[in-house]
N, CA, C, O and the ligand as a Tripos MOL2 file, in Angstrom:
@<TRIPOS>MOLECULE
protein
  225   223    57     0     0
PROTEIN
NO_CHARGES

@<TRIPOS>ATOM
      1 N          10.2510    8.1570   -0.5510 N.3       1 MET1
      2 CA          9.2070    7.8750   -1.5340 C.3       1 MET1
      3 C           9.7680    6.9990   -2.6550 C.2       1 MET1
      4 O          10.7630    7.3440   -3.2920 O.2       1 MET1
      5 N           9.1240    5.8850   -2.8780 N.am      2 VAL2
      6 CA          9.4890    4.9960   -3.9760 C.3       2 VAL2
      7 C           8.3440    4.9800   -4.9770 C.2       2 VAL2
      8 O           7.2100    4.6520   -4.6290 O.2       2 VAL2
      9 N           8.6410    5.3330   -6.2080 N.am      3 LEU3
     10 CA          7.5880    5.3960   -7.2140 C.3       3 LEU3
     11 C           7.1200    3.9990   -7.5930 C.2       3 LEU3
     12 O           7.8960    3.0440   -7.5550 O.2       3 LEU3
     13 N           5.8730    3.8880   -7.9510 N.am      4 THR4
     14 CA          5.3100    2.5800   -8.2850 C.3       4 THR4
     15 C           5.8990    2.0610   -9.5900 C.2       4 THR4
     16 O           6.1720    2.8440  -10.5010 O.2       4 THR4
     17 N           6.0980    0.7500   -9.6910 N.am      5 PRO5
     18 CA          6.6880    0.1750  -10.9050 C.3       5 PRO5
     19 C           5.7530    0.2570  -12.1020 C.2       5 PRO5
     20 O           6.2150    0.2140  -13.2430 O.2       5 PRO5
     21 N           4.4590    0.3740  -11.8730 N.am      6 CYS6
     22 CA          3.5090    0.3510  -12.9790 C.3       6 CYS6
     23 C           3.3920    1.7090  -13.6510 C.2       6 CYS6
     24 O           3.3370    1.7870  -14.8780 O.2       6 CYS6
     25 N           3.3550    2.7700  -12.8740 N.am      7 CYS7
     26 CA          3.0740    4.0900  -13.4330 C.3       7 CYS7
     27 C           4.1170    5.1340  -13.0340 C.2       7 CYS7
     28 O           4.0330    6.2870  -13.4570 O.2       7 CYS7
     29 N           5.0990    4.7360  -12.2220 N.am      8 HIS8
     30 CA          6.0720    5.6880  -11.7000 C.3       8 HIS8
     31 C           5.3770    6.8610  -11.0230 C.2       8 HIS8
     32 O           5.7750    8.0190  -11.1480 O.2       8 HIS8
     33 N           4.3380    6.5110  -10.3130 N.am      9 ALA9
     34 CA          3.5840    7.5000   -9.5530 C.3       9 ALA9
     35 C           3.7940    7.2260   -8.0690 C.2       9 ALA9
     36 O           4.3850    6.2130   -7.6940 O.2       9 ALA9
     37 N           3.3180    8.1170   -7.2440 N.am     10 SER10
     38 CA          3.3690    7.8590   -5.8140 C.3      10 SER10
     39 C           2.2070    6.9560   -5.4250 C.2      10 SER10
     40 O           1.2290    6.8170   -6.1590 O.2      10 SER10
     41 N           2.3410    6.3530   -4.2640 N.am     11 GLY11
     42 CA          1.2560    5.5330   -3.7710 C.3      11 GLY11
     43 C           0.3510    6.3210   -2.8520 C.2      11 GLY11
     44 O           0.6790    7.4330   -2.4350 O.2      11 GLY11
     45 N          -0.7900    5.7370   -2.5400 N.am     12 LYS12
     46 CA         -1.6630    6.3600   -1.5580 C.3      12 LYS12
     47 C          -2.3550    5.2760   -0.7530 C.2      12 LYS12
     48 O          -2.5320    4.1480   -1.2110 O.2      12 LYS12
     49 N          -2.7300    5.6380    0.4290 N.am     13 GLY13
     50 CA         -3.3400    4.6660    1.3150 C.3      13 GLY13
     51 C          -4.7230    4.2640    0.8420 C.2      13 GLY13
     52 O          -5.4930    5.0860    0.3430 O.2      13 GLY13
     53 N          -5.0240    2.9810    1.0080 N.am     14 SER14
     54 CA         -6.3510    2.4900    0.6840 C.3      14 SER14
     55 C          -6.6940    1.3260    1.5820 C.2      14 SER14
     56 O          -5.9340    0.3630    1.6780 O.2      14 SER14
     57 N          -7.8190    1.4080    2.2300 N.am     15 ILE15
     58 CA         -8.2170    0.2930    3.0870 C.3      15 ILE15
     59 C          -8.6950   -0.8870    2.2560 C.2      15 ILE15
     60 O          -8.8740   -1.9830    2.7870 O.2      15 ILE15
     61 N          -8.9050   -0.6780    0.9580 N.am     16 ASP16
     62 CA         -9.3310   -1.7670    0.0800 C.3      16 ASP16
     63 C          -8.1530   -2.5540   -0.4680 C.2      16 ASP16
     64 O          -8.3320   -3.5840   -1.1180 O.2      16 ASP16
     65 N          -6.9610   -2.0710   -0.2060 N.am     17 SER17
     66 CA         -5.7630   -2.7340   -0.7120 C.3      17 SER17
     67 C          -5.2370   -3.7300    0.3040 C.2      17 SER17
     68 O          -5.2770   -3.4690    1.5060 O.2      17 SER17
     69 N          -4.7470   -4.8590   -0.1580 N.am     18 LEU18
     70 CA         -4.1810   -5.8600    0.7460 C.3      18 LEU18
     71 C          -2.9630   -5.3070    1.4600 C.2      18 LEU18
     72 O          -2.7430   -5.6020    2.6340 O.2      18 LEU18
     73 N          -2.1680   -4.5070    0.7610 N.am     19 SER19
     74 CA         -0.9610   -3.9460    1.3560 C.3      19 SER19
     75 C          -1.2480   -2.6430    2.0830 C.2      19 SER19
     76 O          -0.4110   -2.1510    2.8390 O.2      19 SER19
     77 N          -2.4350   -2.0810    1.8540 N.am     20 GLY20
     78 CA         -2.7750   -0.8060    2.4590 C.3      20 GLY20
     79 C          -2.4100    0.3730    1.5850 C.2      20 GLY20
     80 O          -2.7270    1.5170    1.9120 O.2      20 GLY20
     81 N          -1.7410    0.1000    0.4700 N.am     21 ILE21
     82 CA         -1.3020    1.1570   -0.4370 C.3      21 ILE21
     83 C          -1.6730    0.7790   -1.8690 C.2      21 ILE21
     84 O          -1.5000   -0.3650   -2.2890 O.2      21 ILE21
     85 N          -2.1780    1.7470   -2.5970 N.am     22 VAL22
     86 CA         -2.4380    1.5400   -4.0140 C.3      22 VAL22
     87 C          -1.7030    2.5970   -4.8250 C.2      22 VAL22
     88 O          -1.3620    3.6620   -4.3110 O.2      22 VAL22
     89 N          -1.4670    2.2990   -6.0810 N.am     23 CYS23
     90 CA         -0.8810    3.2690   -6.9970 C.3      23 CYS23
     91 C          -1.8480    4.4300   -7.1790 C.2      23 CYS23
     92 O          -3.0440    4.2340   -7.3950 O.2      23 CYS23
     93 N          -1.3120    5.6380   -7.0880 N.am     24 ARG24
     94 CA         -2.1770    6.8060   -7.1810 C.3      24 ARG24
     95 C          -2.7530    6.9740   -8.5840 C.2      24 ARG24
     96 O          -3.7970    7.6000   -8.7660 O.2      24 ARG24
     97 N          -2.0630    6.4090   -9.5690 N.am     25 ALA25
     98 CA         -2.4710    6.6050  -10.9520 C.3      25 ALA25
     99 C          -3.4860    5.5560  -11.4210 C.2      25 ALA25
    100 O          -4.4590    5.8940  -12.0940 O.2      25 ALA25
    101 N          -3.2630    4.2880  -11.0680 N.am     26 CYS26
    102 CA         -4.1300    3.2340  -11.6040 C.3      26 CYS26
    103 C          -4.8100    2.4000  -10.5170 C.2      26 CYS26
    104 O          -5.6190    1.5240  -10.8230 O.2      26 CYS26
    105 N          -4.4880    2.6670   -9.2610 N.am     27 TYR27
    106 CA         -5.1870    2.0490   -8.1280 C.3      27 TYR27
    107 C          -4.9370    0.5530   -7.9890 C.2      27 TYR27
    108 O          -5.7120   -0.1410   -7.3310 O.2      27 TYR27
    109 N          -3.8800    0.0500   -8.5910 N.am     28 VAL28
    110 CA         -3.5080   -1.3340   -8.3430 C.3      28 VAL28
    111 C          -2.7870   -1.4170   -6.9970 C.2      28 VAL28
    112 O          -2.1570   -0.4490   -6.5700 O.2      28 VAL28
    113 N          -2.8760   -2.5550   -6.3370 N.am     29 ASP29
    114 CA         -2.1520   -2.7260   -5.0860 C.3      29 ASP29
    115 C          -0.6470   -2.6490   -5.3230 C.2      29 ASP29
    116 O          -0.1220   -3.2540   -6.2570 O.2      29 ASP29
    117 N           0.0290   -1.9040   -4.4750 N.am     30 VAL30
    118 CA          1.4840   -1.8400   -4.5480 C.3      30 VAL30
    119 C           2.0550   -2.0460   -3.1490 C.2      30 VAL30
    120 O           1.3280   -1.9640   -2.1590 O.2      30 VAL30
    121 N           3.3390   -2.3100   -3.0700 N.am     31 HIS31
    122 CA          3.9870   -2.5090   -1.7810 C.3      31 HIS31
    123 C           3.8780   -1.2510   -0.9310 C.2      31 HIS31
    124 O           3.8730   -0.1330   -1.4440 O.2      31 HIS31
    125 N           3.7910   -1.4560    0.3670 N.am     32 HIS32
    126 CA          3.5850   -0.3030    1.2440 C.3      32 HIS32
    127 C           4.7550    0.6630    1.2280 C.2      32 HIS32
    128 O           4.6310    1.7980    1.6890 O.2      32 HIS32
    129 N           5.9000    0.2190    0.6940 N.am     33 LYS33
    130 CA          7.0440    1.1330    0.6200 C.3      33 LYS33
    131 C           6.7550    2.3100   -0.3080 C.2      33 LYS33
    132 O           7.4230    3.3420   -0.2420 O.2      33 LYS33
    133 N           5.7590    2.1480   -1.1680 N.am     34 HIS34
    134 CA          5.4080    3.2250   -2.0950 C.3      34 HIS34
    135 C           4.5420    4.2930   -1.4350 C.2      34 HIS34
    136 O           4.2260    5.3180   -2.0400 O.2      34 HIS34
    137 N           4.1730    4.0410   -0.2130 N.am     35 GLY35
    138 CA          3.2590    4.9560    0.4460 C.3      35 GLY35
    139 C           3.8940    6.2680    0.8510 C.2      35 GLY35
    140 O           3.2080    7.2810    0.9850 O.2      35 GLY35
    141 N           5.2190    6.2560    1.0490 N.am     36 GLY36
    142 CA          5.8720    7.4820    1.4530 C.3      36 GLY36
    143 C           5.4210    7.9200    2.8250 C.2      36 GLY36
    144 O           5.0730    7.0930    3.6680 O.2      36 GLY36
    145 N           5.4270    9.2180    3.0490 N.am     37 GLY37
    146 CA          5.1550    9.7200    4.3800 C.3      37 GLY37
    147 C           3.7470   10.2120    4.5970 C.2      37 GLY37
    148 O           3.4310   10.7480    5.6590 O.2      37 GLY37
    149 N           2.9010   10.0390    3.6100 N.am     38 ASP38
    150 CA          1.5500   10.6020    3.7370 C.3      38 ASP38
    151 C           0.4850    9.5190    3.8020 C.2      38 ASP38
    152 O          -0.6380    9.6970    3.3300 O.2      38 ASP38
    153 N           0.8600    8.3970    4.3940 N.am     39 THR39
    154 CA         -0.0840    7.2810    4.4520 C.3      39 THR39
    155 C          -0.5730    7.0880    5.8730 C.2      39 THR39
    156 O          -0.3130    6.0680    6.5130 O.2      39 THR39
    157 N          -1.2710    8.0700    6.3380 N.am     40 GLU40
    158 CA         -1.7740    7.9980    7.7020 C.3      40 GLU40
    159 C          -3.1580    7.3670    7.7020 C.2      40 GLU40
    160 O          -4.1700    8.0370    7.9100 O.2      40 GLU40
    161 N          -3.1730    6.0790    7.4670 N.am     41 ILE41
    162 CA         -4.4400    5.3590    7.4740 C.3      41 ILE41
    163 C          -4.4050    4.3030    8.5600 C.2      41 ILE41
    164 O          -3.3430    3.8110    8.9430 O.2      41 ILE41
    165 N          -5.5450    3.9790    9.0300 N.am     42 ALA42
    166 CA         -5.6480    2.9630   10.0690 C.3      42 ALA42
    167 C          -5.8750    1.6000    9.4320 C.2      42 ALA42
    168 O          -6.8010    1.4100    8.6430 O.2      42 ALA42
    169 N          -5.0120    0.6580    9.7900 N.am     43 ILE43
    170 CA         -5.1680   -0.7030    9.2870 C.3      43 ILE43
    171 C          -5.5480   -1.6080   10.4550 C.2      43 ILE43
    172 O          -4.8360   -1.6670   11.4580 O.2      43 ILE43
    173 N          -6.6590   -2.3030   10.3260 N.am     44 PRO44
    174 CA         -7.0560   -3.2020   11.4130 C.3      44 PRO44
    175 C          -5.9720   -4.2220   11.7090 C.2      44 PRO44
    176 O          -5.2620   -4.6640   10.8060 O.2      44 PRO44
    177 N          -5.8450   -4.5950   12.9740 N.am     45 VAL45
    178 CA         -4.8110   -5.5450   13.3810 C.3      45 VAL45
    179 C          -4.9590   -6.8550   12.6160 C.2      45 VAL45
    180 O          -3.9570   -7.4750   12.2590 O.2      45 VAL45
    181 N          -6.1650   -7.2760   12.3650 N.am     46 ALA46
    182 CA         -6.3840   -8.5340   11.6510 C.3      46 ALA46
    183 C          -5.7650   -8.4680   10.2600 C.2      46 ALA46
    184 O          -5.1860   -9.4470    9.7880 O.2      46 ALA46
    185 N          -5.8840   -7.3180    9.6060 N.am     47 ASP47
    186 CA         -5.3140   -7.1700    8.2740 C.3      47 ASP47
    187 C          -3.8020   -7.1890    8.3210 C.2      47 ASP47
    188 O          -3.1560   -7.7450    7.4340 O.2      47 ASP47
    189 N          -3.2350   -6.5840    9.3520 N.am     48 LEU48
    190 CA         -1.7800   -6.6050    9.4890 C.3      48 LEU48
    191 C          -1.2740   -8.0320    9.6600 C.2      48 LEU48
    192 O          -0.2420   -8.3990    9.0960 O.2      48 LEU48
    193 N          -1.9750   -8.8150   10.4120 N.am     49 GLU49
    194 CA         -1.5700  -10.2020   10.6290 C.3      49 GLU49
    195 C          -1.6310  -10.9920    9.3300 C.2      49 GLU49
    196 O          -0.7930  -11.8580    9.0800 O.2      49 GLU49
    197 N          -2.6170  -10.6930    8.5140 N.am     50 ILE50
    198 CA         -2.7310  -11.3720    7.2140 C.3      50 ILE50
    199 C          -1.5310  -11.0210    6.3390 C.2      50 ILE50
    200 O          -0.9710  -11.8890    5.6690 O.2      50 ILE50
    201 N          -1.1410   -9.7510    6.3480 N.am     51 ILE51
    202 CA          0.0010   -9.3160    5.5440 C.3      51 ILE51
    203 C           1.2660  -10.0230    6.0120 C.2      51 ILE51
    204 O           2.0680  -10.4690    5.1910 O.2      51 ILE51
    205 N           1.4490  -10.1280    7.3090 N.am     52 ILE52
    206 CA          2.6490  -10.7820    7.8400 C.3      52 ILE52
    207 C           2.6660  -12.2690    7.4570 C.2      52 ILE52
    208 O           3.7090  -12.8070    7.0870 O.2      52 ILE52
    209 N           1.5310  -12.9090    7.5470 N.am     53 GLU53
    210 CA          1.4800  -14.3420    7.2740 C.3      53 GLU53
    211 C           1.7470  -14.6450    5.8100 C.2      53 GLU53
    212 O           2.3300  -15.6810    5.4910 O.2      53 GLU53
    213 N           1.3290  -13.7560    4.9140 N.am     54 THR54
    214 CA          1.4460  -14.0290    3.4860 C.3      54 THR54
    215 C           2.6080  -13.2580    2.8640 C.2      54 THR54
    216 O           2.8290  -13.3320    1.6550 O.2      54 THR54
    217 N           3.3470  -12.5190    3.6890 N.am     55 GLY55
    218 CA          4.3230  -11.6050    3.1290 C.3      55 GLY55
    219 C           5.5870  -12.2620    2.6030 C.2      55 GLY55
    220 O           6.2550  -11.6990    1.7360 O.2      55 GLY55
    221 N           5.9250  -13.4270    3.1020 N.am     56 SER56
    222 CA          7.2020  -14.0020    2.6820 C.3      56 SER56
    223 C           7.0670  -15.4820    2.3560 C.2      56 SER56
    224 O           8.0490  -16.1250    1.9850 O.2      56 SER56
    225 ZN         -0.0770    2.3290  -11.5300 Zn       57 ZN57
@<TRIPOS>BOND
     1     1     2 1
     2     2     3 1
     3     3     4 2
     4     3     5 am
     5     5     6 1
     6     6     7 1
     7     7     8 2
     8     7     9 am
     9     9    10 1
    10    10    11 1
    11    11    12 2
    12    11    13 am
    13    13    14 1
    14    14    15 1
    15    15    16 2
    16    15    17 am
    17    17    18 1
    18    18    19 1
    19    19    20 2
    20    19    21 am
    21    21    22 1
    22    22    23 1
    23    23    24 2
    24    23    25 am
    25    25    26 1
    26    26    27 1
    27    27    28 2
    28    27    29 am
    29    29    30 1
    30    30    31 1
    31    31    32 2
    32    31    33 am
    33    33    34 1
    34    34    35 1
    35    35    36 2
    36    35    37 am
    37    37    38 1
    38    38    39 1
    39    39    40 2
    40    39    41 am
    41    41    42 1
    42    42    43 1
    43    43    44 2
    44    43    45 am
    45    45    46 1
    46    46    47 1
    47    47    48 2
    48    47    49 am
    49    49    50 1
    50    50    51 1
    51    51    52 2
    52    51    53 am
    53    53    54 1
    54    54    55 1
    55    55    56 2
    56    55    57 am
    57    57    58 1
    58    58    59 1
    59    59    60 2
    60    59    61 am
    61    61    62 1
    62    62    63 1
    63    63    64 2
    64    63    65 am
    65    65    66 1
    66    66    67 1
    67    67    68 2
    68    67    69 am
    69    69    70 1
    70    70    71 1
    71    71    72 2
    72    71    73 am
    73    73    74 1
    74    74    75 1
    75    75    76 2
    76    75    77 am
    77    77    78 1
    78    78    79 1
    79    79    80 2
    80    79    81 am
    81    81    82 1
    82    82    83 1
    83    83    84 2
    84    83    85 am
    85    85    86 1
    86    86    87 1
    87    87    88 2
    88    87    89 am
    89    89    90 1
    90    90    91 1
    91    91    92 2
    92    91    93 am
    93    93    94 1
    94    94    95 1
    95    95    96 2
    96    95    97 am
    97    97    98 1
    98    98    99 1
    99    99   100 2
   100    99   101 am
   101   101   102 1
   102   102   103 1
   103   103   104 2
   104   103   105 am
   105   105   106 1
   106   106   107 1
   107   107   108 2
   108   107   109 am
   109   109   110 1
   110   110   111 1
   111   111   112 2
   112   111   113 am
   113   113   114 1
   114   114   115 1
   115   115   116 2
   116   115   117 am
   117   117   118 1
   118   118   119 1
   119   119   120 2
   120   119   121 am
   121   121   122 1
   122   122   123 1
   123   123   124 2
   124   123   125 am
   125   125   126 1
   126   126   127 1
   127   127   128 2
   128   127   129 am
   129   129   130 1
   130   130   131 1
   131   131   132 2
   132   131   133 am
   133   133   134 1
   134   134   135 1
   135   135   136 2
   136   135   137 am
   137   137   138 1
   138   138   139 1
   139   139   140 2
   140   139   141 am
   141   141   142 1
   142   142   143 1
   143   143   144 2
   144   143   145 am
   145   145   146 1
   146   146   147 1
   147   147   148 2
   148   147   149 am
   149   149   150 1
   150   150   151 1
   151   151   152 2
   152   151   153 am
   153   153   154 1
   154   154   155 1
   155   155   156 2
   156   155   157 am
   157   157   158 1
   158   158   159 1
   159   159   160 2
   160   159   161 am
   161   161   162 1
   162   162   163 1
   163   163   164 2
   164   163   165 am
   165   165   166 1
   166   166   167 1
   167   167   168 2
   168   167   169 am
   169   169   170 1
   170   170   171 1
   171   171   172 2
   172   171   173 am
   173   173   174 1
   174   174   175 1
   175   175   176 2
   176   175   177 am
   177   177   178 1
   178   178   179 1
   179   179   180 2
   180   179   181 am
   181   181   182 1
   182   182   183 1
   183   183   184 2
   184   183   185 am
   185   185   186 1
   186   186   187 1
   187   187   188 2
   188   187   189 am
   189   189   190 1
   190   190   191 1
   191   191   192 2
   192   191   193 am
   193   193   194 1
   194   194   195 1
   195   195   196 2
   196   195   197 am
   197   197   198 1
   198   198   199 1
   199   199   200 2
   200   199   201 am
   201   201   202 1
   202   202   203 1
   203   203   204 2
   204   203   205 am
   205   205   206 1
   206   206   207 1
   207   207   208 2
   208   207   209 am
   209   209   210 1
   210   210   211 1
   211   211   212 2
   212   211   213 am
   213   213   214 1
   214   214   215 1
   215   215   216 2
   216   215   217 am
   217   217   218 1
   218   218   219 1
   219   219   220 2
   220   219   221 am
   221   221   222 1
   222   222   223 1
   223   223   224 2
@<TRIPOS>SUBSTRUCTURE
     1 MET1         2 RESIDUE 1 A MET
     2 VAL2         6 RESIDUE 1 A VAL
     3 LEU3        10 RESIDUE 1 A LEU
     4 THR4        14 RESIDUE 1 A THR
     5 PRO5        18 RESIDUE 1 A PRO
     6 CYS6        22 RESIDUE 1 A CYS
     7 CYS7        26 RESIDUE 1 A CYS
     8 HIS8        30 RESIDUE 1 A HIS
     9 ALA9        34 RESIDUE 1 A ALA
    10 SER10       38 RESIDUE 1 A SER
    11 GLY11       42 RESIDUE 1 A GLY
    12 LYS12       46 RESIDUE 1 A LYS
    13 GLY13       50 RESIDUE 1 A GLY
    14 SER14       54 RESIDUE 1 A SER
    15 ILE15       58 RESIDUE 1 A ILE
    16 ASP16       62 RESIDUE 1 A ASP
    17 SER17       66 RESIDUE 1 A SER
    18 LEU18       70 RESIDUE 1 A LEU
    19 SER19       74 RESIDUE 1 A SER
    20 GLY20       78 RESIDUE 1 A GLY
    21 ILE21       82 RESIDUE 1 A ILE
    22 VAL22       86 RESIDUE 1 A VAL
    23 CYS23       90 RESIDUE 1 A CYS
    24 ARG24       94 RESIDUE 1 A ARG
    25 ALA25       98 RESIDUE 1 A ALA
    26 CYS26      102 RESIDUE 1 A CYS
    27 TYR27      106 RESIDUE 1 A TYR
    28 VAL28      110 RESIDUE 1 A VAL
    29 ASP29      114 RESIDUE 1 A ASP
    30 VAL30      118 RESIDUE 1 A VAL
    31 HIS31      122 RESIDUE 1 A HIS
    32 HIS32      126 RESIDUE 1 A HIS
    33 LYS33      130 RESIDUE 1 A LYS
    34 HIS34      134 RESIDUE 1 A HIS
    35 GLY35      138 RESIDUE 1 A GLY
    36 GLY36      142 RESIDUE 1 A GLY
    37 GLY37      146 RESIDUE 1 A GLY
    38 ASP38      150 RESIDUE 1 A ASP
    39 THR39      154 RESIDUE 1 A THR
    40 GLU40      158 RESIDUE 1 A GLU
    41 ILE41      162 RESIDUE 1 A ILE
    42 ALA42      166 RESIDUE 1 A ALA
    43 ILE43      170 RESIDUE 1 A ILE
    44 PRO44      174 RESIDUE 1 A PRO
    45 VAL45      178 RESIDUE 1 A VAL
    46 ALA46      182 RESIDUE 1 A ALA
    47 ASP47      186 RESIDUE 1 A ASP
    48 LEU48      190 RESIDUE 1 A LEU
    49 GLU49      194 RESIDUE 1 A GLU
    50 ILE50      198 RESIDUE 1 A ILE
    51 ILE51      202 RESIDUE 1 A ILE
    52 ILE52      206 RESIDUE 1 A ILE
    53 GLU53      210 RESIDUE 1 A GLU
    54 THR54      214 RESIDUE 1 A THR
    55 GLY55      218 RESIDUE 1 A GLY
    56 SER56      222 RESIDUE 1 A SER
    57 ZN57       225 GROUP 0 **** ****
């Protein structure tokens, strides 16, 4: 678990987030590394491809 840089909170899964993870405290998009082990959400393949294309 990596705490979010904005609120030092844990992340949570969100299908509305580009990364698939938002800060649990303020709901801003955060890196998926903040999701920890409780992010069992389904991300459409198309969204994953978008993340890969824009990730680096
Ligand atoms: Zn936050």
